[in-house]
C-alpha positions as CSV (number, residue, x, y, z in Angstrom):
1,X,-78.9,157.3,26.4
2,X,-77.8,156.7,22.8
3,X,-74.4,158.1,23.7
4,X,-74.1,155.8,26.7
5,X,-75.0,152.8,24.5
6,X,-72.3,153.9,22.0
7,X,-69.7,154.2,24.8
8,X,-70.7,150.8,26.3
9,X,-70.5,149.3,22.8
10,X,-67.0,150.7,22.3
11,X,-65.9,149.5,25.6
12,X,-67.3,146.0,24.9
13,X,-65.6,146.0,21.5
14,X,-62.3,147.1,23.2
15,X,-62.7,144.4,25.9
16,X,-63.4,141.7,23.3
17,X,-60.4,142.8,21.3
18,X,-58.3,142.8,24.4
19,X,-59.5,139.3,25.3
20,X,-59.0,138.1,21.8
21,X,-55.5,139.6,21.6
22,X,-54.7,138.0,25.0
23,X,-55.8,134.6,23.8
24,X,-54.0,135.0,20.5
25,X,-50.8,136.1,22.4
26,X,-51.1,133.1,24.7
27,X,-51.5,130.7,21.7
28,X,-48.5,132.1,20.0
29,X,-46.3,132.3,23.1
30,X,-42.9,131.0,22.2
31,X,-41.9,127.6,23.6
32,X,-38.5,126.0,23.9
33,X,-38.1,122.2,23.4
34,X,-34.9,120.5,24.7
35,X,-33.6,117.4,22.9
36,X,-30.8,115.2,24.2
37,X,-28.9,112.9,21.8
38,X,-25.8,110.8,21.7
39,X,-24.8,112.0,18.3
40,X,-21.1,112.9,17.6
41,X,-19.0,113.9,14.6
42,X,-20.9,114.0,11.3
43,X,-24.1,112.7,12.9
44,X,-24.1,115.7,15.4
45,X,-23.4,118.1,12.6
46,X,-26.2,116.7,10.5
47,X,-28.7,116.9,13.4
48,X,-27.6,120.4,14.4
49,X,-28.0,121.6,10.8
50,X,-31.6,120.3,10.6
51,X,-32.4,121.7,14.0
52,X,-31.3,125.2,12.9
53,X,-33.3,124.7,9.7
54,X,-36.4,123.9,11.7
55,X,-36.0,126.9,14.0
56,X,-35.6,129.2,11.1
57,X,-38.7,128.0,9.2
58,X,-41.5,126.0,10.9
59,X,-40.3,126.8,14.4
60,X,-40.2,130.5,13.7
61,X,-43.7,130.4,12.3
62,X,-45.1,128.3,15.1
63,X,-43.2,129.9,17.9
64,X,-41.1,126.7,18.6
65,X,-37.4,126.7,19.4
66,X,-35.5,123.4,19.5
67,X,-32.4,123.3,21.6
68,X,-30.2,120.2,21.0
69,X,-27.5,118.8,23.3
70,X,-25.2,115.8,22.8
71,X,-24.5,113.9,26.0
72,X,-21.6,111.9,24.6
73,X,-22.1,108.2,24.1
74,X,-25.4,106.3,24.2
75,X,-24.4,105.0,27.6
76,X,-23.7,108.6,28.9
77,X,-27.1,109.7,27.6
78,X,-28.8,106.8,29.3
79,X,-27.1,107.6,32.6
80,X,-28.0,111.3,32.4
81,X,-31.6,110.6,31.6
82,X,-32.1,108.1,34.4
83,X,-30.3,110.5,36.8
84,X,-32.7,113.3,35.8
85,X,-35.7,111.0,36.1
86,X,-34.7,109.9,39.6
87,X,-34.1,113.5,40.7
88,X,-30.5,112.9,41.7
89,X,-28.5,115.7,43.1
90,X,-26.8,117.7,40.4
91,X,-28.9,116.2,37.6
92,X,-30.5,118.4,35.0
93,X,-34.2,118.5,34.3
94,X,-35.6,115.7,32.2
95,X,-35.6,116.9,28.5
96,X,-38.7,117.1,26.4
97,X,-37.2,114.7,23.9
98,X,-34.3,112.3,24.0
99,X,-32.7,109.6,21.9
100,X,-33.6,106.2,23.3
101,X,-33.1,102.5,22.6
102,X,-36.0,100.3,23.5
103,X,-34.6,99.2,26.9
104,X,-34.1,102.8,28.1
105,X,-37.5,103.8,26.8
106,X,-39.0,100.8,28.5
107,X,-37.4,101.7,31.9
108,X,-38.7,105.3,31.6
109,X,-42.1,104.1,30.6
110,X,-42.2,101.9,33.7
111,X,-41.7,105.2,35.6
112,X,-44.8,106.6,33.8
113,X,-42.7,109.4,32.2
114,X,-43.2,108.8,28.5
115,X,-46.0,110.0,26.2
116,X,-48.0,107.5,24.1
117,X,-47.7,109.3,20.7
118,X,-50.2,107.2,18.9
119,X,-53.0,109.8,19.5
120,X,-50.8,112.5,17.9
121,X,-50.6,110.8,14.5
122,X,-53.4,110.1,12.2
123,X,-53.8,106.7,10.7
124,X,-52.6,108.1,7.4
125,X,-49.5,109.5,9.0
126,X,-48.8,106.1,10.7
127,X,-48.9,104.3,7.4
128,X,-46.1,106.5,6.1
129,X,-43.6,104.9,8.4
130,X,-42.0,101.5,8.1
131,X,-44.3,99.3,10.1
132,X,-41.7,97.5,12.1
133,X,-40.1,100.8,13.2
134,X,-43.4,101.9,14.8
135,X,-43.9,98.5,16.4
136,X,-40.6,98.7,18.3
137,X,-42.2,101.4,20.5
138,X,-45.4,99.3,21.2
139,X,-44.5,97.7,24.5
140,X,-48.0,96.5,25.3
141,X,-49.1,95.3,21.9
142,X,-52.1,97.7,21.8
143,X,-50.9,100.1,19.1
144,X,-49.2,102.5,21.4
145,X,-46.1,104.4,20.2
146,X,-43.6,105.2,23.0
147,X,-40.7,105.6,20.6
148,X,-41.0,107.9,17.6
149,X,-38.7,106.5,14.8
150,X,-36.4,109.2,13.5
151,X,-33.3,107.3,12.2
152,X,-32.6,103.6,11.9
153,X,-29.7,101.5,11.0
154,X,-28.8,97.9,10.2
155,X,-25.5,96.0,9.9
156,X,-23.2,95.7,7.0
157,X,-19.7,94.3,6.4
158,X,-17.1,97.1,6.0
159,X,-13.8,96.1,4.3
160,X,-10.4,97.7,3.9
161,X,-10.4,97.0,0.2
162,X,-6.8,98.1,-0.4
163,X,-5.3,95.3,1.7
164,X,-8.1,92.9,0.7
165,X,-7.0,93.2,-2.9
166,X,-3.4,92.1,-2.1
167,X,-4.8,89.0,-0.2
168,X,-7.3,88.2,-3.0
169,X,-4.7,88.6,-5.7
170,X,-2.5,86.0,-4.0
171,X,-5.2,83.5,-2.9
172,X,-8.1,83.9,-5.3
173,X,-10.4,85.1,-2.4
174,X,-13.6,86.8,-3.7
175,X,-16.2,89.1,-2.1
176,X,-18.8,86.3,-2.6
177,X,-16.8,84.2,-0.1
178,X,-18.0,86.6,2.6
179,X,-21.7,86.3,1.9
180,X,-22.1,83.5,4.5
181,X,-20.8,83.3,8.0
182,X,-19.3,79.9,7.2
183,X,-17.6,81.4,4.2
184,X,-16.3,84.3,6.3
185,X,-14.7,81.8,8.8
186,X,-13.1,79.8,6.0
187,X,-11.7,83.0,4.4
188,X,-10.4,84.3,7.7
189,X,-8.5,81.1,8.2
190,X,-6.9,81.5,4.8
191,X,-6.0,85.1,5.6
192,X,-4.4,84.0,8.9
193,X,-2.3,81.4,7.1
194,X,-1.4,83.8,4.3
195,X,-0.1,86.4,6.7
196,X,1.6,83.7,8.9
197,X,3.6,82.6,5.8
198,X,5.0,86.1,5.3
199,X,7.0,85.9,8.5
200,X,9.7,83.5,9.7
201,X,8.0,83.0,13.1
202,X,5.3,80.3,13.3
203,X,1.7,80.9,14.4
204,X,1.7,84.7,14.1
205,X,-0.9,85.2,11.5
206,X,-3.3,88.1,11.5
207,X,-7.0,88.4,12.0
208,X,-9.2,89.2,9.0
209,X,-12.4,90.1,10.9
210,X,-13.9,91.8,13.9
211,X,-17.4,92.5,15.1
212,X,-19.2,95.3,16.9
213,X,-22.4,94.5,18.9
214,X,-21.6,90.9,19.8
215,X,-25.2,90.5,21.1
216,X,-26.5,91.1,17.6
217,X,-24.5,88.2,16.3
218,X,-26.1,86.0,18.9
219,X,-29.6,87.2,18.6
220,X,-29.9,87.6,14.9
221,X,-27.8,84.6,14.2
222,X,-30.0,82.5,16.4
223,X,-33.1,83.9,14.6
224,X,-31.6,82.9,11.3
225,X,-31.3,79.4,12.7
226,X,-34.9,79.3,13.8
227,X,-34.5,80.3,17.5
228,X,-35.7,83.4,19.2
229,X,-33.4,83.5,22.3
230,X,-35.4,86.2,24.1
231,X,-39.1,85.7,23.3
232,X,-41.2,88.5,24.8
233,X,-44.9,88.7,25.4
234,X,-46.6,91.3,27.5
235,X,-43.2,92.5,28.8
236,X,-42.3,89.0,30.1
237,X,-39.3,87.1,28.6
238,X,-39.2,83.4,27.9
239,X,-35.6,82.1,27.3
240,X,-35.0,79.8,24.3
241,X,-31.4,78.8,24.6
242,X,-31.3,75.8,22.2
243,X,-28.0,74.0,22.7
244,X,-27.5,73.0,19.1
245,X,-28.1,76.5,17.9
246,X,-25.8,78.0,20.5
247,X,-23.1,75.5,19.6
248,X,-23.2,76.6,16.0
249,X,-22.9,80.2,17.1
250,X,-20.0,79.2,19.2
251,X,-18.2,77.3,16.5
252,X,-18.5,80.3,14.1
253,X,-17.3,83.0,16.3
254,X,-15.6,81.8,19.5
255,X,-13.6,79.1,17.8
256,X,-12.2,81.3,15.0
257,X,-11.5,84.0,17.6
258,X,-9.5,81.7,19.8
259,X,-7.5,80.5,16.7
260,X,-6.6,84.1,15.8
261,X,-8.8,84.4,12.7
262,X,-11.1,87.1,14.4
263,X,-10.0,89.9,16.7
264,X,-11.2,92.8,18.8
265,X,-8.8,95.1,20.6
266,X,-9.9,98.8,20.1
267,X,-13.0,100.3,21.5
268,X,-14.7,99.8,18.1
269,X,-13.8,97.6,15.2
270,X,-13.3,100.7,13.0
271,X,-10.4,101.4,15.4
272,X,-9.0,98.0,14.6
273,X,-9.1,98.6,10.9
274,X,-7.3,101.9,11.5
275,X,-4.4,100.1,13.2
276,X,-4.4,97.2,10.7
277,X,-5.5,94.7,13.4
278,X,-8.3,93.5,11.1
279,X,-9.3,94.1,7.5
280,X,-13.0,94.3,8.0
281,X,-15.8,94.3,10.5
282,X,-19.6,93.9,10.8
283,X,-21.1,97.0,12.4
284,X,-23.9,99.5,12.3
285,X,-24.4,101.3,9.0
286,X,-24.2,104.5,11.0
287,X,-20.6,103.6,11.9
288,X,-19.6,103.9,8.3
289,X,-18.9,107.6,8.8
290,X,-16.1,106.6,11.2
291,X,-14.4,104.1,8.8
292,X,-10.8,105.2,8.5
293,X,-9.3,106.5,5.3
294,X,-5.8,105.5,6.4
295,X,-4.1,102.6,8.2
296,X,-1.3,103.3,10.7
297,X,0.1,99.9,11.8
298,X,2.4,98.9,14.7
299,X,5.5,99.2,12.5
300,X,4.9,102.9,11.9
301,X,3.6,102.4,8.4
302,X,0.8,104.7,7.2
303,X,-1.0,104.4,4.0
304,X,-4.4,105.3,2.4
305,X,-7.1,102.7,2.1
306,X,-10.4,102.5,0.3
307,X,-13.7,101.2,1.6
308,X,-15.8,98.3,0.2
309,X,-19.3,97.8,1.6
310,X,-20.8,94.3,1.5
311,X,-24.0,92.7,2.9
312,X,-23.9,91.4,6.4
313,X,-22.9,87.7,6.2
314,X,-25.7,85.2,7.1
315,X,-25.7,81.5,8.0
316,X,-25.8,79.2,5.0
317,X,-29.4,77.9,4.6
318,X,-30.6,80.1,7.4
319,X,-33.6,82.4,7.2
320,X,-33.1,85.9,6.0
321,X,-33.0,88.3,8.9
322,X,-31.4,91.7,9.3
323,X,-31.0,93.6,12.5
324,X,-33.1,96.7,13.1
325,X,-31.4,99.1,15.3
326,X,-30.8,102.8,16.0
327,X,-32.4,104.8,18.7
328,X,-35.6,106.7,18.1
329,X,-36.9,109.7,20.0
330,X,-39.1,109.6,23.1
331,X,-41.3,112.5,24.3
332,X,-41.5,112.9,28.1
333,X,-44.6,114.0,29.9
334,X,-45.1,117.8,30.2
335,X,-47.7,120.4,29.2
336,X,-49.9,119.7,26.2
337,X,-48.2,122.6,24.4
338,X,-44.8,121.0,25.0
339,X,-45.9,117.7,23.8
340,X,-47.5,119.1,20.6
341,X,-44.4,121.2,19.9
342,X,-42.2,118.1,20.4
343,X,-44.4,116.0,18.0
344,X,-44.4,118.9,15.5
345,X,-40.6,118.8,15.4
346,X,-40.4,115.0,15.1
347,X,-42.9,114.9,12.2
348,X,-40.9,117.6,10.4
349,X,-37.6,115.9,11.1
350,X,-39.0,112.7,9.5
351,X,-40.4,114.2,6.4
352,X,-38.7,112.5,3.5
353,X,-36.5,115.4,2.3
354,X,-35.4,116.3,5.9
355,X,-34.9,112.7,7.0
356,X,-32.8,111.9,3.8
357,X,-30.7,115.0,4.5
358,X,-29.9,113.6,7.9
359,X,-29.3,110.1,6.5
360,X,-26.8,111.3,3.9
361,X,-25.0,113.3,6.6
362,X,-24.9,110.6,9.2
363,X,-25.2,107.1,7.6
364,X,-28.5,106.4,9.3
365,X,-31.5,105.3,7.4
366,X,-34.7,107.3,6.8
367,X,-37.8,105.9,8.5
368,X,-40.6,106.4,6.0
369,X,-41.6,104.1,3.2
370,X,-41.2,106.8,0.7
371,X,-37.7,107.8,1.7
372,X,-36.5,104.2,2.1
373,X,-35.3,104.0,-1.5
374,X,-31.9,104.8,-3.0
375,X,-33.6,106.4,-6.0
376,X,-35.5,108.7,-3.7
377,X,-32.4,109.5,-1.7
378,X,-30.4,110.3,-4.9
379,X,-33.2,112.5,-6.1
380,X,-33.2,114.6,-2.9
381,X,-29.4,114.8,-2.7
382,X,-27.9,114.8,-6.2
383,X,-24.4,115.5,-4.8
384,X,-24.2,112.4,-2.6
385,X,-20.7,111.0,-2.6
386,X,-20.0,107.5,-4.0
387,X,-19.1,106.0,-0.6
388,X,-22.3,107.2,1.1
389,X,-24.3,106.2,-1.9
390,X,-22.9,102.7,-1.6
391,X,-23.5,102.5,2.1
392,X,-27.1,103.7,1.9
393,X,-27.8,101.6,-1.2
394,X,-26.6,98.4,0.6
395,X,-28.5,99.4,3.8
396,X,-31.8,99.9,2.0
397,X,-31.3,96.5,0.3
398,X,-30.8,94.9,3.7
399,X,-34.0,96.5,5.1
400,X,-36.1,95.8,2.0
401,X,-34.9,92.2,1.4
402,X,-34.9,90.7,4.9
403,X,-37.3,90.3,7.8
404,X,-36.3,92.8,10.5
405,X,-35.2,91.7,13.9
406,X,-35.1,93.8,17.0
407,X,-34.9,92.7,20.6
408,X,-38.3,93.4,22.3
409,X,-38.2,95.3,25.5
410,X,-38.6,93.6,28.8
411,X,-37.7,94.3,32.4
412,X,-33.9,94.1,32.9
413,X,-33.6,93.4,29.1
414,X,-30.5,95.5,28.8
415,X,-28.9,93.5,31.6
416,X,-29.8,90.2,29.9
417,X,-28.4,91.4,26.6
418,X,-25.2,92.6,28.3
419,X,-24.8,89.3,30.1
420,X,-25.1,87.4,26.9
421,X,-22.7,89.7,25.1
422,X,-20.0,89.8,27.8
423,X,-20.1,86.1,28.5
424,X,-19.3,85.4,24.9
425,X,-17.2,88.3,23.5
426,X,-15.1,88.8,26.7
427,X,-14.5,85.1,27.1
428,X,-13.2,84.8,23.5
429,X,-10.9,87.8,24.0
430,X,-9.6,86.4,27.3
431,X,-9.0,82.9,26.0
432,X,-7.2,84.2,22.9
433,X,-4.9,86.2,25.1
434,X,-4.0,83.0,27.0
435,X,-3.4,81.2,23.8
436,X,-1.0,83.9,22.6
437,X,0.9,83.7,26.0
438,X,1.3,79.9,25.6
439,X,2.5,80.3,22.0
440,X,5.1,82.9,23.2
441,X,6.2,80.4,25.8
442,X,6.9,77.9,23.1
443,X,3.7,75.8,22.8
444,X,2.4,75.1,19.4
445,X,-0.9,76.7,18.4
446,X,-2.6,73.4,18.4
447,X,-1.6,72.6,22.0
448,X,-2.2,76.1,23.2
449,X,-5.8,76.1,21.8
450,X,-6.8,72.5,22.7
451,X,-8.3,73.2,26.1
452,X,-10.7,75.9,24.7
453,X,-11.8,73.8,21.7
454,X,-13.0,70.8,23.7
455,X,-16.7,69.8,24.1
456,X,-16.2,69.9,27.9
457,X,-15.2,73.6,27.7
458,X,-18.3,74.5,25.7
459,X,-20.6,72.5,27.9
460,X,-19.3,74.2,31.0
461,X,-19.7,77.6,29.5
462,X,-23.2,76.8,28.2
463,X,-24.5,75.6,31.6
464,X,-23.1,78.7,33.3
465,X,-24.6,81.2,30.9
466,X,-27.9,79.3,30.7
467,X,-28.2,79.6,34.5
468,X,-27.4,83.4,34.4
469,X,-29.9,84.1,31.7
470,X,-32.7,82.1,33.3
471,X,-32.6,84.7,36.1
472,X,-34.2,87.2,33.7
473,X,-37.1,85.1,32.7
474,X,-40.7,86.0,33.5
C-alpha cells in the first residue's frame, strides 16, 4: 500500500511537472509581430536598426520577433492597409501595427479594428509622453489612445545658405527677415527682382520660396490669426471659414506665387532646392534628411550647398502655434498575446535612449518629455553631426515654445483637407503657368497678373471653396 502511494505520488508529481511545463511552454511560445511603415532612406535604416536591436535583446528574452516592412509612401501604406481591412482580393493580412496619421486611424477605428491602448499604459507611463501627442489619438474625448506616439515632427524653414549669402551680400537681406510670413513675402519679392536684374530679359526673376503641405499653411496660419477652420467635437466638424482670415492667407501665398516669388514644381520642395528652382522651403523636420547637398540647375551647373535651418515663419502679431505632425503607430485587434507583444515593442521603441537614436537617424522628434530636450539628445548621442543637431535643436524649440496644432480627426477629414489643399495650391500653380505664357507672348507681368489679383477673382474662388467644404460639416 505504501509502495502504491509512492507510485501515485510520483505520478502526480510527474503530471504536475508536465502540466507546469506545458503552461510555461505556452507562455513563452514565440510570437511574431508585423509592422508596416512608410519609412524610406535614412528613416527606414534607423527603424530597421532599432527593430533588430529589439529582436536581439528584449524580443529574444520575451519570445517576440518584430518584422518590419516599408510600403513606400504614406499614401501607399494607407491604400494597402484599407485594402487589407476590406478583405480585397490579393491584399495581405492586416498587420499587427502600422504607421498611421489620424485620418487613417479614424477610418480604421470606425471599422472597429483598432485597440484602445489606454488600458495597457499606467498613469505614470502616460505622464511620460508629451500630452498633446497622446491626445491626438483620443477620438472620443474620453482618454482613449488609438494612436501610440512613436515619432513626431513639426515644420521648419530649410535654406540653401550658399546662394542665400550671395543674395544677402548684395541686398542686405538677413535671416531675421524670414521670421514672419509678411517678411518672407517681402524678401521673396526682393529676390525675384534681384535675379530679374541679372538677365537682359524682363520679368524672368526666380522664386525664393516653396512650401510642402499646403494645408498646414492654411490650418496653422488661420489658427495663428484666431480661426480654427475645422473645429471638431465628438467626431463632427464645424467649418469656420472667416473671409478676412482667408483673404490674408490668400494675399501671403497665392498672390506672391502668381507673381513668381514662390514656386512649386518638383514632387517635394527639397527637389526644387536641388534644381535651383527655389532657395528654401517650409517643410517637415523629418524632410531634413532629404535636403540636397548639391544644386544641379537647368544650365548644367552643379555645385555644393550648405544648409541653414530657421524657425517656421509666423504671421506678424499672430498667436504662437506650431504644427504637430508625424504618424504614430496603431495596434490592430488580435489575440491578447499579440496586443501585449505589440505594446511591449512600442513602449521599448519610445524609451528615451531608443527614441533619440531613431530621431538622430531620421530627423523625427522623440515623444517623451524627458527625451524632448537637445541636451538629453546630445547626452545620448555624443557623435551627432552639426546639421542634425541644428535641425533637432530648432525642432525642440518649436515644440516647447509654441502651442501645438493638429487637425482633429473627423469623418472624411482627409477629403476635406485635400479639397482645401488642392483648391489653393493647385490653383496658384495653374494661374502662375498662365501668367508665364502671357509674358512669353509679350504681355507685361502687370497685365498678365491683373486678372488673378482682383477682388472679384478672390471672391469667386472663396465662394466655390466655401461651398465644397460645407459638404463635410456635421
